[in-house]
C-alpha positions as CSV (number, residue, x, y, z in Angstrom):
1,X,109.8,175.5,64.9
2,X,111.6,172.4,63.0
3,X,109.7,170.5,60.2
4,X,109.8,167.2,61.8
5,X,108.5,168.4,65.1
6,X,105.6,170.3,63.5
7,X,104.6,167.2,61.5
8,X,104.5,165.4,64.9
9,X,102.4,167.9,66.4
10,X,100.0,167.5,63.5
11,X,99.8,163.9,64.1
12,X,99.4,164.3,67.7
13,X,96.4,166.4,67.2
14,X,94.9,164.2,64.6
15,X,95.2,161.2,66.8
16,X,93.6,163.1,69.9
17,X,90.9,164.2,67.7
18,X,90.2,161.4,65.3
19,X,86.8,160.6,66.6
20,X,85.6,164.2,65.6
21,X,83.9,164.5,62.0
22,X,86.2,166.5,59.7
23,X,85.4,170.0,59.1
24,X,85.7,171.8,55.8
25,X,86.9,175.0,57.4
26,X,90.7,174.7,58.5
27,X,90.9,175.1,62.4
28,X,93.9,176.7,64.1
29,X,96.0,174.6,66.3
30,X,96.2,175.7,69.9
31,X,99.6,175.0,71.7
32,X,98.5,176.7,75.0
33,X,99.2,175.3,78.4
34,X,95.8,174.1,78.6
35,X,95.9,172.1,75.4
36,X,99.0,170.7,76.4
37,X,97.7,169.5,79.9
38,X,94.8,168.0,78.2
39,X,96.8,166.2,75.8
40,X,98.6,164.7,78.9
41,X,95.9,163.9,80.8
42,X,94.3,162.0,77.8
43,X,97.6,160.3,77.1
44,X,97.6,159.5,81.3
45,X,94.0,158.4,81.0
46,X,95.0,155.9,78.1
47,X,97.7,154.5,80.0
48,X,95.9,154.1,83.2
49,X,93.0,152.5,80.9
50,X,95.5,150.0,79.7
51,X,96.6,149.1,83.3
52,X,93.0,149.0,84.3
53,X,92.4,146.5,81.5
54,X,95.3,144.5,82.7
55,X,93.6,144.2,86.2
56,X,90.6,143.3,84.5
57,X,92.2,140.4,82.5
58,X,93.6,139.4,85.8
59,X,90.2,139.6,87.7
60,X,88.7,137.7,84.7
61,X,91.4,134.8,84.9
62,X,90.9,134.4,88.9
63,X,87.1,134.3,88.1
64,X,87.5,131.4,85.5
65,X,89.8,129.5,87.9
66,X,87.1,130.1,90.8
67,X,84.4,128.9,88.4
68,X,86.6,125.6,87.6
69,X,86.9,125.0,91.4
70,X,83.2,125.4,91.7
71,X,82.8,122.8,88.8
72,X,85.2,120.3,90.7
73,X,83.2,120.8,94.0
74,X,79.6,120.4,92.1
75,X,81.2,117.1,90.6
76,X,82.2,115.9,94.3
77,X,79.1,116.6,95.6
78,X,77.4,114.8,92.9
79,X,79.6,111.5,93.6
80,X,78.4,111.9,97.3
81,X,75.0,112.2,96.8
82,X,75.3,108.8,94.2
83,X,77.2,107.2,97.1
84,X,74.9,107.8,99.5
85,X,71.9,106.8,97.3
86,X,74.0,103.4,96.6
87,X,74.5,103.0,100.5
88,X,70.9,103.2,101.0
89,X,70.0,100.7,98.5
90,X,72.6,98.5,100.0
91,X,71.2,99.0,103.4
92,X,67.8,98.2,102.3
93,X,68.8,95.1,100.7
94,X,70.8,94.1,104.0
95,X,67.7,94.6,105.7
96,X,65.7,92.4,103.5
97,X,68.2,89.7,103.8
98,X,68.0,89.8,107.5
99,X,64.2,89.3,107.6
100,X,64.7,86.4,105.0
101,X,67.3,85.1,107.3
102,X,65.1,85.5,110.2
103,X,62.2,83.7,108.1
104,X,64.2,81.1,107.8
105,X,65.2,80.8,111.5
106,X,61.7,80.6,112.4
107,X,61.2,77.6,109.8
108,X,64.1,75.9,111.3
109,X,62.6,76.5,114.7
110,X,59.3,75.3,113.7
111,X,60.9,72.1,112.4
112,X,62.7,71.6,115.7
113,X,59.6,72.1,117.6
114,X,57.9,69.3,115.6
115,X,60.7,67.0,116.3
116,X,60.7,67.9,120.0
117,X,56.9,67.1,120.0
118,X,57.5,63.3,119.3
119,X,60.5,63.4,122.0
120,X,58.1,65.0,124.7
121,X,55.3,62.3,124.0
122,X,57.4,59.9,126.1
123,X,58.1,61.9,129.3
124,X,56.2,62.5,132.4
125,X,55.4,65.7,134.2
126,X,57.3,64.8,137.4
127,X,60.4,63.1,135.5
128,X,60.5,66.3,133.1
129,X,60.4,68.8,136.3
130,X,63.4,66.7,138.0
131,X,65.0,66.5,134.7
132,X,64.7,70.1,133.8
133,X,66.1,71.3,137.0
134,X,69.2,68.9,136.6
135,X,69.7,69.9,133.1
136,X,69.4,73.8,134.3
137,X,71.7,73.2,137.0
138,X,74.2,71.4,134.8
139,X,73.9,73.8,131.8
140,X,74.6,76.8,134.2
141,X,77.4,75.4,135.9
142,X,78.7,74.4,132.6
143,X,78.2,77.9,131.2
144,X,79.7,79.3,134.1
145,X,82.8,76.9,133.9
146,X,83.2,77.9,130.1
147,X,82.8,81.6,130.8
148,X,85.4,81.4,133.5
149,X,87.5,79.2,131.4
150,X,87.5,82.0,128.3
151,X,87.8,84.9,130.7
152,X,90.7,83.4,132.1
153,X,92.0,82.5,128.9
154,X,91.5,85.7,127.6
155,X,92.9,87.3,130.4
156,X,95.9,85.5,130.1
157,X,96.3,86.3,126.4
158,X,95.7,90.1,127.0
159,X,98.4,90.0,129.8
160,X,100.8,88.2,127.6
161,X,100.3,90.6,124.5
162,X,100.5,93.5,126.7
163,X,104.0,92.4,127.7
164,X,105.0,92.0,124.1
165,X,104.2,88.2,123.9
166,X,101.9,87.4,120.9
167,X,99.4,84.9,122.0
168,X,95.7,83.7,121.2
169,X,93.1,82.3,123.3
170,X,93.7,78.6,122.8
171,X,95.2,76.6,125.9
172,X,98.2,75.0,123.6
173,X,99.5,78.3,122.6
174,X,99.0,80.2,126.0
175,X,101.0,77.3,127.4
176,X,103.7,77.3,124.9
177,X,104.0,81.0,125.4
178,X,104.4,80.5,129.2
179,X,107.1,78.2,128.7
180,X,108.8,80.6,126.4
181,X,108.2,83.3,129.3
182,X,109.8,81.2,131.9
183,X,113.0,80.5,129.5
184,X,113.4,83.9,129.2
185,X,112.9,84.9,132.8
186,X,115.6,82.3,133.6
187,X,118.0,83.7,130.9
188,X,117.3,87.4,132.0
189,X,118.3,85.9,135.9
190,X,121.3,84.5,134.5
191,X,122.1,87.7,132.7
192,X,121.4,89.4,136.3
193,X,123.8,87.3,137.8
194,X,126.5,87.8,135.4
195,X,125.9,91.7,135.8
196,X,126.2,91.3,139.4
197,X,129.7,89.5,139.0
198,X,131.1,92.4,136.8
199,X,129.8,95.2,138.8
200,X,131.5,93.4,142.0
201,X,134.7,93.3,139.7
202,X,134.0,96.8,138.6
203,X,133.9,97.7,142.3
204,X,137.2,95.9,143.1
205,X,139.0,97.6,140.1
206,X,137.7,101.1,141.4
207,X,138.9,100.4,144.9
208,X,142.4,99.5,143.4
209,X,142.3,102.7,141.3
210,X,141.3,104.7,144.4
211,X,144.2,103.1,146.3
212,X,146.6,104.0,143.4
213,X,145.2,107.4,143.4
214,X,146.0,108.0,147.0
215,X,149.5,106.7,146.6
216,X,149.9,109.2,143.9
217,X,148.7,112.2,145.9
218,X,151.1,110.9,148.7
219,X,153.9,111.1,146.3
220,X,152.8,114.5,144.7
221,X,152.7,115.9,148.3
222,X,156.2,114.8,149.0
223,X,157.4,116.2,145.7
224,X,155.6,119.5,146.4
225,X,157.3,119.5,149.7
226,X,160.7,118.9,148.1
227,X,160.4,121.5,145.6
228,X,159.3,124.3,148.2
229,X,162.4,123.3,150.0
230,X,164.5,123.4,146.7
231,X,163.2,127.2,146.1
232,X,164.8,127.8,149.4
233,X,168.2,127.1,148.5
234,X,170.9,129.5,147.6
235,X,171.6,130.3,143.9
236,X,175.2,129.7,142.7
237,X,174.8,131.7,139.6
238,X,173.3,135.0,140.9
239,X,176.5,137.1,140.6
240,X,176.7,136.3,136.6
241,X,173.0,137.7,136.1
242,X,173.4,141.1,137.9
243,X,174.1,142.9,134.8
244,X,170.4,142.1,133.8
245,X,168.8,144.3,136.6
246,X,168.8,147.1,134.7
247,X,166.3,146.3,132.4
248,X,163.1,144.0,133.3
249,X,162.5,143.8,129.5
250,X,166.1,142.2,128.8
251,X,165.7,139.9,131.7
252,X,162.3,138.6,130.6
253,X,163.6,138.2,126.7
254,X,166.7,136.1,128.2
255,X,164.5,134.0,130.4
256,X,162.4,133.5,127.1
257,X,165.5,132.2,125.2
258,X,166.6,130.2,128.3
259,X,163.1,128.4,128.4
260,X,163.0,128.0,124.6
261,X,166.5,126.2,125.2
262,X,165.5,124.0,128.0
263,X,163.9,120.5,127.4
264,X,161.1,121.2,129.3
265,X,157.3,121.8,128.6
266,X,156.6,125.4,128.0
267,X,153.3,125.3,129.8
268,X,155.1,124.8,133.2
269,X,156.3,128.1,132.8
270,X,153.0,129.8,132.1
271,X,151.9,129.8,135.9
272,X,155.3,131.0,137.2
273,X,156.3,134.5,138.1
274,X,159.7,136.0,136.8
275,X,161.3,135.0,140.3
276,X,160.2,131.5,140.1
277,X,161.4,131.0,136.3
278,X,164.6,132.2,137.4
279,X,165.0,130.2,140.0
280,X,163.7,127.2,138.3
281,X,166.3,127.9,135.3
282,X,169.0,128.3,137.7
283,X,168.3,125.2,139.9
284,X,168.0,123.3,136.3
285,X,171.5,124.8,135.4
286,X,173.2,123.9,138.6
287,X,171.7,120.4,138.5
288,X,172.9,120.0,134.7
289,X,176.3,121.3,135.8
290,X,176.6,118.7,138.8
291,X,177.4,115.2,137.7
292,X,174.1,113.5,139.2
293,X,172.7,110.7,137.3
294,X,169.2,111.3,138.8
295,X,166.8,113.4,137.2
296,X,165.6,116.6,138.1
297,X,163.0,117.0,140.6
298,X,161.5,120.3,138.7
299,X,161.3,117.9,135.4
300,X,159.6,115.4,137.4
301,X,156.8,117.5,138.9
302,X,155.1,118.5,135.5
303,X,155.1,114.8,134.3
304,X,153.8,113.7,137.7
305,X,151.2,116.6,137.8
306,X,150.1,115.3,134.1
307,X,150.1,111.8,135.1
308,X,147.6,112.5,138.0
309,X,145.5,114.5,135.8
310,X,145.3,111.6,133.5
311,X,144.8,109.2,136.6
312,X,142.0,111.4,137.7
313,X,140.5,111.8,134.4
314,X,140.3,107.8,134.1
315,X,139.1,107.7,137.3
316,X,136.2,110.2,136.8
317,X,135.3,108.0,133.3
318,X,135.2,105.1,135.5
319,X,133.0,106.6,137.8
320,X,130.7,107.5,135.1
321,X,130.9,104.1,133.8
322,X,130.2,102.6,137.2
323,X,127.1,104.7,137.6
324,X,126.0,103.7,134.5
325,X,126.4,99.9,135.3
326,X,124.7,100.4,138.5
327,X,121.5,102.1,136.9
328,X,121.5,99.1,134.4
329,X,121.6,96.8,137.1
330,X,119.0,98.7,138.9
331,X,116.9,98.4,136.0
332,X,117.5,94.6,135.3
333,X,116.7,93.9,139.0
334,X,113.0,95.8,138.6
335,X,112.7,94.1,135.4
336,X,113.6,90.7,137.4
337,X,111.2,91.7,140.0
338,X,108.3,92.4,137.7
339,X,109.1,89.0,135.9
340,X,109.1,87.3,139.2
341,X,105.7,88.7,140.0
342,X,104.3,87.9,136.7
343,X,105.9,84.1,137.0
344,X,104.0,84.0,140.4
345,X,100.5,85.6,139.2
346,X,101.1,82.9,136.1
347,X,101.4,80.0,138.3
348,X,98.7,81.2,140.4
349,X,96.2,81.4,137.7
350,X,97.5,78.2,136.2
351,X,96.7,76.5,139.4
352,X,93.2,78.0,139.5
353,X,92.6,77.1,136.0
354,X,93.7,73.5,136.8
355,X,91.2,73.7,140.1
356,X,88.3,74.9,137.7
357,X,89.2,72.3,135.0
358,X,88.8,69.6,137.9
359,X,85.5,71.1,139.1
360,X,84.1,71.3,135.3
361,X,85.0,67.4,135.1
362,X,83.2,66.8,138.2
363,X,80.1,68.8,137.0
364,X,80.2,66.8,133.7
365,X,80.4,63.7,135.9
366,X,77.3,64.7,137.8
367,X,75.3,65.9,134.8
368,X,76.0,62.4,133.2
369,X,75.0,60.4,136.3
370,X,71.9,62.5,136.3
371,X,71.0,62.0,132.8
372,X,71.5,58.4,133.3
373,X,69.2,58.3,135.8
374,X,66.6,60.5,133.9
375,X,66.9,57.7,131.2
376,X,66.1,54.9,133.6
377,X,63.1,57.1,134.7
378,X,61.9,57.3,131.1
379,X,62.5,53.7,130.5
380,X,60.5,52.9,133.6
381,X,57.4,55.4,132.6
382,X,57.0,54.0,129.2
383,X,54.5,51.2,129.9
384,X,52.0,53.3,132.0
385,X,48.7,54.4,131.3
386,X,48.8,58.3,131.0
387,X,50.7,58.1,127.7
388,X,47.5,58.3,125.9
389,X,46.2,61.5,127.5
390,X,50.0,62.8,126.9
391,X,49.3,61.7,123.2
392,X,46.3,63.8,123.2
393,X,48.1,67.0,124.5
394,X,50.8,66.5,122.3
395,X,48.4,66.4,119.2
396,X,46.7,69.6,120.6
397,X,50.1,71.2,120.8
398,X,50.9,70.2,117.0
399,X,47.6,71.6,116.0
400,X,48.8,75.0,117.6
401,X,52.1,74.7,116.1
402,X,50.6,74.3,112.8
403,X,48.4,77.5,113.3
404,X,51.7,79.4,114.2
405,X,53.4,78.1,111.1
406,X,50.6,79.3,109.0
407,X,50.8,82.9,110.8
408,X,54.3,82.8,110.2
409,X,53.7,81.9,106.3
410,X,51.4,85.0,106.3
411,X,53.8,87.2,108.0
412,X,56.6,86.3,105.7
413,X,54.1,87.2,102.5
414,X,53.4,90.4,104.3
415,X,57.0,91.2,104.6
416,X,58.2,89.9,101.2
417,X,55.5,92.5,99.8
418,X,56.7,95.2,102.2
419,X,60.1,94.7,100.8
420,X,59.2,94.8,97.1
421,X,57.5,98.3,98.1
422,X,60.6,99.6,99.6
423,X,62.7,98.5,96.6
424,X,60.3,100.4,94.1
425,X,60.3,103.4,96.2
426,X,64.3,103.3,96.7
427,X,64.4,103.0,92.7
428,X,62.0,105.8,92.4
429,X,63.8,108.1,94.8
430,X,67.3,107.3,93.2
431,X,66.0,107.9,89.6
432,X,64.5,111.2,90.7
433,X,67.7,112.1,92.6
434,X,69.8,111.4,89.5
435,X,67.5,113.5,87.2
436,X,67.6,116.7,89.4
437,X,71.4,116.1,89.6
438,X,71.6,115.9,85.9
439,X,69.2,119.0,85.5
440,X,71.3,121.0,87.9
441,X,74.7,119.7,86.2
442,X,73.3,120.9,82.9
443,X,72.1,124.3,84.3
444,X,75.5,125.0,85.9
445,X,77.1,123.9,82.8
446,X,75.4,126.2,80.3
447,X,75.6,129.0,83.2
448,X,79.3,128.4,83.1
449,X,79.6,128.4,79.1
450,X,77.6,131.9,79.0
451,X,79.9,133.1,81.4
452,X,83.1,131.7,79.7
453,X,82.0,133.2,76.5
454,X,81.5,136.6,77.9
455,X,84.9,136.5,79.6
456,X,86.4,135.5,76.2
457,X,84.9,138.5,74.6
458,X,85.9,140.8,77.0
459,X,89.6,139.3,76.7
460,X,89.4,139.8,73.0
461,X,88.3,143.6,73.4
462,X,91.0,144.2,76.0
463,X,93.5,142.5,73.9
464,X,92.4,144.8,70.8
465,X,92.5,147.9,73.2
466,X,96.2,146.9,74.6
467,X,97.3,146.5,70.9
468,X,95.9,149.8,69.9
469,X,97.4,151.4,72.8
470,X,100.7,149.7,72.2
471,X,100.8,150.8,68.5
472,X,99.8,154.1,69.6
473,X,102.6,154.4,72.1
474,X,105.0,152.9,68.9
475,X,104.0,155.5,66.5
476,X,104.4,158.5,69.0
477,X,107.8,157.0,69.8
478,X,108.8,156.7,66.0
479,X,107.4,160.2,65.5
480,X,109.5,161.6,68.7
481,X,112.4,159.7,66.9
482,X,112.8,157.0,69.8
483,X,113.4,153.3,69.7
484,X,110.8,151.9,71.9
485,X,111.9,148.5,72.3
486,X,115.4,149.8,73.7
487,X,113.8,151.9,76.3
488,X,113.4,150.5,80.0
489,X,110.0,152.5,80.9
490,X,108.7,153.5,77.1
491,X,105.5,155.1,78.4
492,X,107.4,157.7,80.9
493,X,109.8,158.4,78.3
494,X,107.5,159.2,75.6
495,X,105.4,161.4,77.8
496,X,108.4,163.4,78.6
497,X,109.4,163.8,75.0
498,X,105.7,164.6,74.3
499,X,105.7,167.6,77.0
500,X,108.9,168.6,75.8
501,X,107.8,168.8,72.4
502,X,104.6,170.6,73.5
503,X,106.5,173.1,75.7
504,X,109.0,173.9,72.7
505,X,105.9,174.3,70.3
506,X,104.2,176.7,72.7
507,X,106.9,178.6,73.2
508,X,107.5,179.1,69.7
509,X,103.8,179.8,69.0
510,X,104.0,182.7,71.6
511,X,107.2,184.2,70.1
512,X,105.3,184.3,66.3
513,X,103.6,187.3,65.4
514,X,101.7,185.4,62.8
515,X,99.4,182.5,63.8
516,X,99.9,179.2,62.2
517,X,97.3,177.4,60.3
518,X,98.1,173.9,59.2
519,X,96.7,172.2,56.5
520,X,93.5,170.0,57.1
521,X,94.1,166.2,57.0
522,X,91.7,163.9,55.9
523,X,90.6,161.0,58.3
524,X,91.3,158.4,55.7
525,X,94.8,159.6,55.0
526,X,95.3,159.2,58.9
527,X,94.1,155.9,59.0
528,X,96.1,154.9,56.4
529,X,99.1,156.4,57.8
530,X,98.5,155.0,61.2
531,X,97.7,151.4,59.8
532,X,100.9,151.7,58.1
533,X,102.8,152.2,61.2
534,X,100.7,149.8,63.2
535,X,101.4,147.0,60.8
536,X,105.0,146.5,62.2
537,X,104.1,146.1,65.9
538,X,101.1,143.7,65.5
539,X,100.6,141.3,68.1
540,X,102.4,143.1,71.0
541,X,100.7,144.0,74.4
542,X,101.6,146.9,77.1
543,X,104.0,145.4,79.4
């Protein structure tokens, strides 16, 4: 065996059995198939381990990203909990403010009741009953009228807003918008009348075009009849073309040449048969030879045909345009009908509103009259003797109201104490929740930091293992005489080289008669050599 391969085998054996303690006695190298297979499996296991380590690195990166997502979720949960606590506090403060407002309202009501007591001292029971009845009637009628007026204005504004007219509940704006609607309706009516005039003009134009079309059809029929009659005429130049009957190809070629020479559109000849072409060309030549100033009928036929087609296309386009105008006119008529309906409804609602306003004015006049009568009754009843009794009753009522005021003040104090207790409870709950959240956040942070440290340690170990495997691959490749950087798949090619080398070494050992006893290599020397070779490839990973 070559000296270079022998040294490579020595190095491979030393690297594989580097974990074993050095023995004093020299061992014999075994180059059997089992040893080769064992070495193969060890190299394959090292490569698979490196791949598994790469997969573990990816899994650890995924775990880190999932932990980051969990941390962000916990932060969002903490922010939500804090916002909920703030909302609860705000709700409680709003309840306290509402209660204080109710207390102020009760105070205002008490003061108004005191004022009313001074006013009720001068009233009689009979006059008060009558006045209350009249006032209730007038107030009901007023409220009903106001409600009806408000509902009417609201319905009008909603109707106008629904029909793309921006309007509020005020009467002035409603009247202004109705004026604008009426002007728009008049404009639309004028536009509809203009469109009707245009549609009538288009209908007259269409009738004229139809008459022209009928006239052209009659002309076309006469021309076709003339053409059919002209085809039955005798051909003067048949004797000149008898020599072309032997070959149909020659006849066709000659006809094509003649067609190209004639000043006629070539699309006319596409729909004709050979006999028709021949007859047409002969007629054209005969007419060209005869001194006739009129144009050929065969020359006028295609032009008339084209003109008829163009007129038909114009008629179809005008029909389509007329249909579109008719659809537009129908739509405008529908809009006009709807606008007229809306105008009629608006007029009806306006009349109803005027009637209700008149009723309101009448009710106000009646209420004013009743108030004047009540005032007169009050002035008449001031000098009567029952004033003293009513004064006593009013004093009793004042005492009752004072007692009610005291009770209300006690209620106010109790509610204020309750509000203070609620505020303290809320503050304690808020502090406890914030403390719990902070503790949970610190625990999760510590847990995450420990997991992150473990992951970093595992990553460092995997990096060192991958570096060692990469260096081992570079050493083996260099010993085999390969350039590892230039290889596409270095691991597979190195394995093939090692297998080839081990097969060669095994075959050489079988052919030998004497056993090969290698010299023992100390582990210190192996480490020194491997470190010297690993220094050049430091910092690279397995791809």
